[in-house]
PLY file of the C-alpha trace (Angstrom):
ply
format ascii 1.0
element vertex 301
property float x
property float y
property float z
element edge 300
property int vertex1
property int vertex2
end_header
-13.55 -1.50 24.36
-13.89 -4.96 22.74
-13.05 -5.39 19.08
-16.13 -5.14 16.85
-16.85 -7.30 13.81
-19.00 -4.67 12.06
-19.49 -0.92 12.05
-22.03 0.44 14.53
-23.81 3.81 14.00
-21.20 5.66 16.08
-18.32 4.33 13.98
-20.12 5.14 10.72
-20.90 8.70 11.86
-17.31 9.26 13.01
-15.70 7.94 9.82
-18.10 10.03 7.71
-17.04 13.13 9.68
-13.38 12.25 9.17
-13.96 11.87 5.43
-15.53 15.33 5.34
-12.52 16.80 7.14
-10.08 15.04 4.82
-12.05 16.25 1.81
-11.96 19.81 3.14
-8.21 19.48 3.62
-7.72 19.32 -0.15
-9.36 22.74 -0.45
-7.29 24.08 2.46
-4.05 22.93 0.81
-5.08 24.56 -2.46
-5.94 27.84 -0.73
-2.58 27.99 1.02
-0.47 26.88 -1.97
0.33 30.45 -3.20
1.78 31.29 0.22
3.31 27.96 1.39
4.69 25.34 -1.01
3.06 21.92 -1.01
5.59 19.57 0.59
6.49 22.28 3.11
2.82 22.40 4.11
2.94 18.66 4.81
6.17 19.03 6.82
4.81 21.89 8.95
1.60 19.96 9.52
3.45 16.88 10.80
5.75 18.99 12.98
2.91 20.95 14.58
0.80 17.84 15.11
3.75 16.09 16.78
4.00 18.89 19.36
0.25 18.79 20.01
0.34 15.03 20.40
3.18 15.19 22.93
1.12 17.65 25.01
-1.96 15.40 24.69
-0.05 12.31 25.83
1.55 14.17 28.74
-1.84 15.40 29.97
-3.23 11.86 29.76
-0.24 10.34 31.52
0.73 8.22 28.52
4.38 7.32 28.06
6.32 6.84 24.85
9.09 4.72 26.27
7.40 1.57 27.50
8.91 -1.74 26.41
6.06 -2.86 24.19
7.99 -4.07 21.11
6.43 -1.29 19.04
9.60 0.60 18.08
10.39 -1.37 14.93
6.83 -1.47 13.52
6.28 2.13 14.62
9.32 3.47 12.80
8.35 1.49 9.71
4.81 2.91 9.87
6.26 6.42 10.16
8.54 5.85 7.18
5.65 4.55 5.07
3.49 7.49 6.17
6.14 10.06 5.28
6.99 8.56 1.90
3.27 8.24 1.13
2.73 11.98 1.48
5.94 12.78 -0.34
4.83 10.69 -3.34
1.33 12.18 -3.35
2.56 15.77 -3.23
5.27 15.09 -5.80
2.65 13.51 -8.04
0.57 16.67 -7.90
3.47 18.46 -9.58
2.92 16.37 -12.70
-0.75 15.41 -12.87
-4.08 17.04 -12.12
-5.79 16.81 -8.75
-8.76 14.94 -10.22
-6.56 12.25 -11.80
-4.36 12.02 -8.71
-7.23 11.51 -6.29
-8.59 8.58 -8.32
-5.31 6.75 -7.91
-4.89 7.76 -4.26
-8.26 6.25 -3.43
-7.29 2.83 -4.70
-5.86 2.47 -1.16
-9.04 0.80 0.18
-8.50 -2.00 -2.34
-5.00 -2.53 -0.91
-6.49 -2.61 2.60
-9.30 -4.97 1.62
-6.94 -7.36 -0.13
-4.37 -7.18 2.66
-7.01 -7.74 5.34
-8.38 -10.71 3.40
-4.90 -12.26 3.12
-3.32 -11.38 6.47
-5.99 -10.54 9.06
-8.02 -13.44 10.49
-11.73 -12.74 10.66
-11.71 -10.07 7.91
-12.35 -12.25 4.88
-14.27 -10.51 2.13
-17.63 -11.84 1.05
-18.96 -11.52 -2.48
-21.32 -8.68 -1.57
-18.45 -6.77 0.03
-16.38 -7.12 -3.12
-19.33 -5.84 -5.17
-19.71 -2.96 -2.71
-16.06 -1.93 -3.09
-16.41 -2.05 -6.87
-19.57 0.07 -6.67
-17.86 2.64 -4.46
-14.87 2.88 -6.75
-17.22 3.24 -9.72
-18.58 6.29 -7.90
-15.11 7.80 -7.75
-14.53 7.12 -11.44
-17.89 8.69 -12.28
-17.26 11.81 -10.18
-13.89 12.40 -11.82
-14.66 11.07 -15.28
-13.51 14.31 -16.87
-10.04 13.73 -15.46
-9.59 10.32 -17.02
-8.56 11.54 -20.46
-4.90 10.96 -21.12
-2.66 13.99 -20.97
1.11 14.32 -21.35
3.74 11.72 -20.33
4.28 13.80 -17.20
0.70 13.03 -16.22
1.48 9.29 -16.33
4.45 9.95 -14.02
2.19 11.80 -11.60
-0.43 9.04 -11.76
2.22 6.44 -10.93
3.46 8.47 -7.95
-0.11 8.85 -6.63
-0.71 5.12 -7.06
2.47 4.26 -5.14
1.33 6.64 -2.39
-2.00 4.82 -2.23
-0.25 1.46 -1.95
1.83 2.77 0.97
-1.32 4.15 2.64
-2.97 0.74 2.43
0.20 -1.03 3.57
0.43 1.26 6.61
-3.13 0.41 7.65
-2.46 -3.33 7.35
0.83 -3.00 9.24
-0.98 -1.30 12.11
-3.71 -3.93 12.19
-1.36 -6.92 11.89
1.31 -5.79 14.39
1.54 -4.77 18.02
0.65 -1.22 16.92
-3.00 -2.30 17.11
-2.55 -3.01 20.83
-0.80 0.17 21.92
-2.53 3.54 22.50
-3.56 5.13 19.17
-1.74 8.30 20.22
1.57 6.44 20.27
0.90 4.92 16.84
0.19 8.39 15.48
3.32 9.76 17.18
5.51 7.29 15.32
4.09 8.43 12.00
4.28 12.16 12.70
7.72 12.22 14.30
9.27 10.27 11.43
7.41 12.05 8.61
8.14 15.63 9.81
11.92 15.60 9.24
11.56 13.43 6.15
9.15 15.86 4.49
11.10 18.93 5.60
14.30 17.49 4.13
12.50 16.58 0.93
11.11 20.10 0.57
14.56 21.62 0.98
16.18 19.16 -1.45
13.44 19.89 -4.00
14.27 23.59 -3.80
10.75 24.59 -2.78
10.37 28.25 -1.77
8.78 27.10 1.50
6.90 29.77 3.44
6.45 32.71 1.09
3.86 34.75 2.94
2.05 34.10 6.22
-1.29 35.48 5.09
-4.44 34.96 7.13
-5.59 32.30 4.66
-2.28 30.44 4.92
-2.30 30.55 8.73
-5.90 29.32 8.98
-5.19 26.58 6.44
-2.12 25.37 8.33
-4.01 25.44 11.64
-6.82 23.38 10.10
-4.39 20.90 8.56
-2.37 20.60 11.77
-4.88 20.71 14.63
-8.02 19.27 13.05
-6.64 16.90 10.43
-3.16 15.68 11.36
-3.80 15.67 15.12
-7.46 15.11 15.93
-8.73 13.26 12.86
-5.74 10.93 12.55
-5.94 10.09 16.24
-9.60 9.20 15.76
-8.77 7.17 12.63
-6.15 5.04 14.39
-8.58 4.44 17.24
-11.15 3.24 14.71
-8.84 0.83 12.90
-7.77 -0.61 16.26
-11.39 -1.48 17.16
-13.23 -2.08 13.85
-12.61 -4.11 10.66
-10.09 -2.33 8.45
-11.67 -3.30 5.15
-15.10 -1.95 6.14
-13.68 1.31 7.48
-11.68 1.76 4.28
-14.82 1.58 2.18
-15.95 4.84 3.77
-12.80 6.62 2.62
-14.33 6.64 -0.86
-16.43 9.53 0.46
-13.39 11.75 0.95
-12.86 12.87 -2.68
-16.59 13.39 -3.05
-16.56 15.71 -0.05
-13.52 17.38 -1.57
-15.38 17.96 -4.81
-18.40 19.34 -2.94
-16.26 21.70 -0.83
-14.42 22.73 -3.98
-17.74 23.76 -5.48
-18.83 25.67 -2.40
-15.54 27.36 -1.48
-13.64 27.51 -4.76
-16.66 27.87 -7.09
-15.79 24.66 -8.92
-18.75 23.19 -10.83
-20.89 20.50 -9.21
-22.27 18.41 -12.03
-24.98 15.74 -12.20
-22.12 13.21 -12.25
-21.53 14.00 -8.58
-25.10 12.96 -7.75
-24.65 9.72 -9.68
-21.31 9.13 -7.98
-22.90 9.60 -4.55
-25.43 6.93 -5.49
-22.67 4.48 -6.36
-20.79 5.24 -3.16
-23.88 4.95 -0.98
-24.71 1.57 -2.51
-21.12 0.43 -2.03
-21.04 1.42 1.62
-24.34 -0.37 2.27
-23.10 -3.57 0.63
-19.75 -3.57 2.39
-21.34 -3.00 5.81
-24.39 -5.23 5.32
-24.41 -7.82 8.14
-23.65 -11.32 6.90
-26.47 -13.81 6.82
-25.66 -17.47 7.40
-26.19 -18.32 3.74
-23.92 -15.44 2.71
-20.99 -16.51 4.87
-18.07 -18.19 3.19
0 1
1 2
2 3
3 4
4 5
5 6
6 7
7 8
8 9
9 10
10 11
11 12
12 13
13 14
14 15
15 16
16 17
17 18
18 19
19 20
20 21
21 22
22 23
23 24
24 25
25 26
26 27
27 28
28 29
29 30
30 31
31 32
32 33
33 34
34 35
35 36
36 37
37 38
38 39
39 40
40 41
41 42
42 43
43 44
44 45
45 46
46 47
47 48
48 49
49 50
50 51
51 52
52 53
53 54
54 55
55 56
56 57
57 58
58 59
59 60
60 61
61 62
62 63
63 64
64 65
65 66
66 67
67 68
68 69
69 70
70 71
71 72
72 73
73 74
74 75
75 76
76 77
77 78
78 79
79 80
80 81
81 82
82 83
83 84
84 85
85 86
86 87
87 88
88 89
89 90
90 91
91 92
92 93
93 94
94 95
95 96
96 97
97 98
98 99
99 100
100 101
101 102
102 103
103 104
104 105
105 106
106 107
107 108
108 109
109 110
110 111
111 112
112 113
113 114
114 115
115 116
116 117
117 118
118 119
119 120
120 121
121 122
122 123
123 124
124 125
125 126
126 127
127 128
128 129
129 130
130 131
131 132
132 133
133 134
134 135
135 136
136 137
137 138
138 139
139 140
140 141
141 142
142 143
143 144
144 145
145 146
146 147
147 148
148 149
149 150
150 151
151 152
152 153
153 154
154 155
155 156
156 157
157 158
158 159
159 160
160 161
161 162
162 163
163 164
164 165
165 166
166 167
167 168
168 169
169 170
170 171
171 172
172 173
173 174
174 175
175 176
176 177
177 178
178 179
179 180
180 181
181 182
182 183
183 184
184 185
185 186
186 187
187 188
188 189
189 190
190 191
191 192
192 193
193 194
194 195
195 196
196 197
197 198
198 199
199 200
200 201
201 202
202 203
203 204
204 205
205 206
206 207
207 208
208 209
209 210
210 211
211 212
212 213
213 214
214 215
215 216
216 217
217 218
218 219
219 220
220 221
221 222
222 223
223 224
224 225
225 226
226 227
227 228
228 229
229 230
230 231
231 232
232 233
233 234
234 235
235 236
236 237
237 238
238 239
239 240
240 241
241 242
242 243
243 244
244 245
245 246
246 247
247 248
248 249
249 250
250 251
251 252
252 253
253 254
254 255
255 256
256 257
257 258
258 259
259 260
260 261
261 262
262 263
263 264
264 265
265 266
266 267
267 268
268 269
269 270
270 271
271 272
272 273
273 274
274 275
275 276
276 277
277 278
278 279
279 280
280 281
281 282
282 283
283 284
284 285
285 286
286 287
287 288
288 289
289 290
290 291
291 292
292 293
293 294
294 295
295 296
296 297
297 298
298 299
299 300
């Protein structure tokens, strides 16, 4: 498939579905938290998804050991991926989910800036910049209640979430700018999962987490969803997308993820859905339209 310069309807529908799945994952993690500690959930997810991916690659006849110069960038991507999730989950120990998610979703700004600086053909136009600002304004609006300053521990958690977001953006740019963009997406995902699984498991043990407390039906279903649907299927689809479409435009859609999370929280966890959510959706919709609006000749720069 040739590389595209804009998002077609298929890509937009797929990334919207992925955002819904990632938003639902936040609810799944919260539901399983009483039975399986947070970082341990991330470790088990990466471990299970690694096994599924190995089976997938074997069935498709894909090999992991070709000489394609991807080992160095792949291990680095896996390290960034693992530390990203470690920072995000650690941050949730200090700050609220609503504050944390605002900082996590500054990642598209890292991607947009990195793509503008390092990826030829992905320069941002003025309307795209305005679109990103509009989308982020939607996030701030949706989580406005979480912006009030809390304790010093909250600032520590915010900083950890922000560092996780920076690593997320850096991982996306690394994939786009290196040979990882030219190898099968399954192999790119394998690097990230196989490195992050032992890293997160070790971190959980060193933190003294209780780990798996009770394998209730809710915990099992949550872990299956996180492993099979999110860490395996959705991440594989995401890496395929960023290999074939502009990274900065795809990243704009990730602003939908916390909005889906808030909506699912209202439906499943009975969290309130306020008029601010409707306003936030308006900001995000406008931002996505501006970022993905085809360039006219007079707009190009």
